N, C-alpha and C positions, 0 to 999 in steps of 0.2 A: 511546617516542613513536610515534604512528601518522601517517604522512604521507599527505596527500590525493593520490589518483592523478591522473596527467595523462590527461585524457579529452577527446575532441573532440565526441562526440555527446551528452554529458551535461555540463551546467555545474553547478558546486557553489559555493555561497557560504555561509559560516558567519556567522550573525547572532546574536550573544549566546547561543551554545550551541545554536542551531537550524540544522541543515543544510538549506538550501534547494536542492533537487535539481531542475534544470530539464532536461527532454528537449529536445534541441537539433537537430531536423531540421525547422525551420519550413516549409521549401519542400516537405516531404512530410507536412505536418500531424503531424509527430513520429511517423510510422509506425515501428514497431520492426523493425529488421533485425538481422542477426547481430552487426554491429559495435556497435550501440547496446546490444544485450543484454549484450555483454561489458563495455561501459562501465558499465552499471547494476550488474552484478554486482561489479565492482571498487569502485564508489562505495559500495555497500551494505556491502561487507566493511570498508571504511575507517570508515564511520559506525558500524558495530557495534563495532569495536575502539577507536575514538578516545574517550578520556575527556573530550574537549572537546565532544562532541556529546551533548546531552540529549534531543533530539527531531528529527524529520525532517518536512519539508514537500516534497511532490512536486508539480510543476506542469509546464507545457509552455511553451516559447518560441513566440512568434508567435500566430496566431489560434486554435489548437486545442490541447487537452490531449494527446490521442493518438488517431490514426485507426485504430489496431489494428496487425495484422501487415502487413509490407511486401508490397504486391502483386507487386513484382518477384521476391520470394522465392517467392511462389505460382507465378508463371510459370516460374521456374527449376525448381521441384519437378515441375511437369507435363511439362517438357521433358526430364527426366532419363530415362536408360534404365529400362525397366520393372522390371528387377531391383534398381534402387536407390531407387525411389520410396518404398517403405515404410520402409526403414532410414534414408534421409535425413530423412524426417519424424519418425521416432522420435528421432533424434539431436537435431534442432532442438527437439522438445518437451521432451527431457530438460533442455536448457539453460533453456528457458522455465520449466519447473517448478522448477528450481533457483533461478532468480531470484525467482519468486513465493514460494517457501518461505522464502528469506532475508528478504524483505520482511515476510511474515506473522509470522515468528518473531523478528525483531530485537527485543531487549529494551528498546526505547525507544518512546515514542508516535510514531505515524506519521499524518500528515494529508495527504490528497489535496486539492489546490486546483485544481479543475477549471475551466479556462477554455476555452470553446468546446466542441467535440465530444469525447466519450469513447466510442469505438466499438469493438466487438469486444474484442480484447485490451486496448485502452486502458480500456475499462469494467472489465474484470477487474482491471487494475492499480489502478484507483481503489478498487474494492471490497475489495481485499486490505489496504488501509490500515485503521488503527483507526477513523479518522474521515474523513468526506468533506464538503467544502464546495464548493458549485457556484456559479459566477457566475450571475447572473440570466439571461444569454444562453447558458448551457451546455446541452448536450443529452447524453442517455445512450441508447445503443442496443446491444442484444445482437444484432448483425447476422450471426452465424455461419450460421444456417439459410438466410439469403438467399444464402450462398456455398456451400451444400451441405455445411456443416460443423456440428460441435457445439462448444459453448463448452469449450475445452481449456485455458483459462488460470485456472481456479479459479471461474469464474462459477457452475457447477452446485453448488459448495460454498458460496460466499459469498453469492450472491443469495438463496437460500431462507432463510438465517439472518437476513437483513435484512428481507425483505418477506413471508416466509411462502411455503409451497410452491406454493399455487395461483397467487399473483401472479407468482412466479418462472417457473412454467411458461408463463403467459400472455405474459410479456415475452420469454422465450426462443423459444417456439413461433411467435409472431407476428413477431419481429424488429422490432417497431415502436419508433420513436424517441419519447422522452418529454422533457419540459422539466425544468428544475431544480425548478420548483414542484411538478410531479407527482412527481418523484423524492423530494422531501422529504415530500409527502403519503403516499407509499408506505413511508416510513421507509428509503428507499434511501440517502439522504444526511442529514446532521445539520443543515445550515444553507445558506441561500441568501444570497449577498452581492452587492452591486453590483460590476460588473466592476472598477472602479478601486479598490475596497477589498478585493478578494479576497485578495491576498497579505498585506495588513496583518491581516485577520481570521484568516487561517491561522496567522500568526506569533503572534497573541494566543492562539489556542487551543493552539498548541504550547507556549507558555510556561506557560499555566495548567495544562496536563496534565503538566508536568514539574517542578513546583515542589517536590514532595516528595522523599523518599529514592529515589535511582536504584536502589538495591539492592532495596528493597521493591517498587518499581514493576516491575522486571524479573521478580521472582519472581511477583508477582500476575498479570502479563500472561501468563506462561508457563502458569499454571494456568487462567486464564480462557479461553485459547485452546482448551482441551480440555474445557470445561465442558459442551458439548452431547453429547460422546461418552462421558464417564465417569459413573459412578454417584455418588450423594451420598457414599457411604463413601469412594470413591476420591478425590474432591475434598477431603474432610475430611483424609484421610491426607496428600495432597500439601500441604495448607495447614499441617498440623502440622510437616511437615519444613521448609517454607519459613519458618515462624515461628521455628523453632529457629535457623535461619540468621540471621534478622533480629535475634534477641536478641544476637548476637555482633558486629553491625556498629557502626562508629563513628557512623553517622548515628542509629541508635537510642539509643546511649549519650549522644550530644550532645543529642538532642531531649529525653530524659528529664531530663538534668541541667539544661537550660535551663528546663523546666517546673517542676522542683522549686525552682530558684532564684527563680522568680517567685512561688512560694507562700510564701517566707520573709517 
C-alpha cells in the first residue's frame, strides 16, 4: 500500500482514481519555492506508485495556476556570496529537473488544468503534462527572457514539440503573453473551458484517457515520449518488446476472454 504524503504547499484529492493535485500558495500565485518543489516531488512519487491512481490533474488554488519560480528565491540567489551563486543555482535546477522528469515520465495520463496565469516555470509545468486545458481567462507566458534568463524548466523541449520551432522561438524570444484561445490556436493546449467548468472538464478528460489497460497505457506512453528522438526501427523494436509484455498481462487476457465470450 502507498500512503499519500502529508504536504502543506500541495493539496491532493483522489476522485474516483484521479489524483487532483493543487498547488497551494495562492497568496503568491502559487510560485514554486524549494518547499513546494519538495512537496510536488513527494506527491508525484506517491501518485506513481499508488495502484489507486489512474490519472493526474494538476491545477492551482486561488486565482492563478502558477506564476513561476519564487522571486524571493531569485533575490536570495543574487545576494549569495559570489562563489556560491553558480553552485546554488545548479543545485536548485537539479531538483526542478528531477520534478519535471518525474511528471513527464509518470506512466499515467497527466492533465494540466490551467486557471489564471501560467508564467515561466508555471508554463513549463503545464506543458510537461500530456494534455493541457485552459480556462477561458487563463494566460500563458514564457517570461524568462524578460528576467534575463532562458527557459530552464523544459520549455525549450516541450514548446517546440507542441507549436513548432518557429512559433516556439517567437513566444520565447518575445516573452509575450497569450490568451487561452491563442494557445489553443497554436496547438499549445488541447481545450478551452469555462472557468467554472475547468476542473470538471479536466476530470472528464482524465477519466476518458485512463479507461483502458493501465499496463498498456504505461508502456505506450513510455515509447511515445521518445518518438521524436528515436528512429522508426527503434520505435518498432520498443513496441515489440512492450507488446510481448502486454501478451502476459491479466488485462489483455481478460479483455480477449470477454471479447470471445461475446462472439459465442
